[in-house]
C-alpha positions in Angstrom: -5.2 0.4 -14.2 -4.2 -0.9 -10.7 -0.5 -1.0 -11.7 -0.6 2.5 -13.2 -2.4 3.8 -10.1 0.1 2.1 -7.8 3.0 3.7 -9.7 1.3 7.1 -9.6 0.8 6.8 -5.8 4.4 5.7 -5.4 5.7 8.7 -7.3 3.3 11.0 -5.5 4.4 9.6 -2.1 8.0 10.5 -2.9 7.1 14.0 -4.2 4.9 14.9 -1.2 7.3 13.5 1.3 10.1 15.4 -0.3 8.2 18.7 -0.3 7.2 18.3 3.3 10.5 17.2 4.7 12.6 19.6 2.6 15.0 16.9 1.3 14.9 15.2 -2.0 15.0 11.8 -0.4 12.1 11.4 2.0 14.1 8.7 3.8 16.6 11.2 5.0 14.2 12.6 7.6 11.8 10.9 10.0 8.9 13.1 8.8 9.5 12.2 5.2 9.7 8.5 5.9 6.6 8.5 8.0 4.6 10.5 5.5 5.8 8.2 2.7 4.7 5.2 4.6 1.3 6.7 5.4 0.6 7.7 1.8 1.4 4.1 0.7 -0.4 2.4 3.6 -3.8 4.1 3.4 -4.7 3.0 -0.2 -3.2 -0.4 0.5 -5.5 -0.9 3.5 -8.6 0.3 1.5 -7.7 -2.1 -1.3 -7.3 -4.9 1.3 -10.7 -4.1 2.7 -12.5 -4.3 -0.7 -10.5 -6.9 -2.6 -8.6 -10.2 -2.0 -5.1 -9.8 -0.7 -3.4 -10.2 -4.1 -4.8 -6.8 -5.2 -3.0 -4.7 -2.5 0.1 -6.8 -3.0 0.2 -5.9 -6.7 -0.6 -2.3 -5.8 2.3 -2.1 -3.4 4.8 -3.6 -5.9 3.8 -1.1 -8.5 3.9 1.7 -6.0 7.4 1.0 -5.0 8.3 0.7 -8.7 6.8 4.1 -9.3 8.6 5.5 -6.3 12.0 4.3 -7.5 11.4 5.4 -11.1 10.4 8.9 -9.9 13.6 9.1 -7.8 15.8 8.0 -10.8 13.9 10.2 -13.3 13.9 13.4 -11.3 16.9 13.0 -9.1 20.4 13.9 -10.0 23.3 11.7 -11.0 23.7 10.7 -7.3 20.1 9.4 -7.1 20.7 7.3 -10.2 23.9 6.0 -8.8 22.1 4.9 -5.7 19.3 3.1 -7.6 20.3 -0.3 -6.2 20.2 1.0 -2.7 16.8 2.6 -3.4 15.5 -0.8 -4.6 16.9 -2.4 -1.4 15.3 0.2 0.9 12.0 -0.3 -0.9 12.2 -4.0 -0.2 12.8 -3.3 3.5 9.9 -0.8 3.6 7.5 -3.0 1.8 6.4 -5.0 5.0 4.8 -2.1 6.9 2.0 -1.3 4.4 1.6 -5.0 3.7 1.2 -5.9 7.4 -1.5 -3.3 7.5 -3.2 -4.8 4.4 -3.0 -8.3 5.9 -4.5 -7.1 9.2 -7.3 -5.3 7.3 -8.0 -8.3 5.2 -8.2 -10.5 8.3 -10.6 -8.1 10.1 -12.7 -7.9 7.0 -12.8 -11.7 6.7 -13.8 -12.1 10.4 -16.6 -9.5 10.1 -18.2 -11.1 7.0 -20.5 -14.0 7.7 -19.5 -17.2 5.9 -21.7 -18.5 3.1 -22.9 -21.4 5.2 -24.2 -19.1 7.9 -26.3 -17.2 5.3 -27.7 -20.5 4.0 -28.7 -21.7 7.5 -30.4 -18.4 8.2 -32.5 -18.7 5.0 -33.4 -22.4 5.7 -34.4 -21.8 9.3 -38.2 -21.8 9.5 -39.8 -18.6 10.7 -42.3 -18.7 13.5 -45.1 -16.2 13.2 -47.1 -15.1 16.1 
């Protein structure tokens, strides 16, 4: 389900960014690129907050796969000819959402008390007055 969801979000990010920017390739305009990165980064950060870091990593890989499949499936012959370039650009754009996911996971980890702290709290005798 995670892979299918990631692929769907990737395709949706391409579609929405294309509609807003007015170009088929969202990377041809600054607005399209920014919107594409935001659409991919928000679910990645949410997944990083709720799950271990491998979950958003798998999500992002499938999102970029869905993004490239959408471009090849609905683009013209020129889009299919540039498939290798699209894959290369995806690899270059992969770090931005993943850095956000790593930062989110680090913040989440620092905010949660460790297991030993919880044990110490339970074992500490309570003084009643």
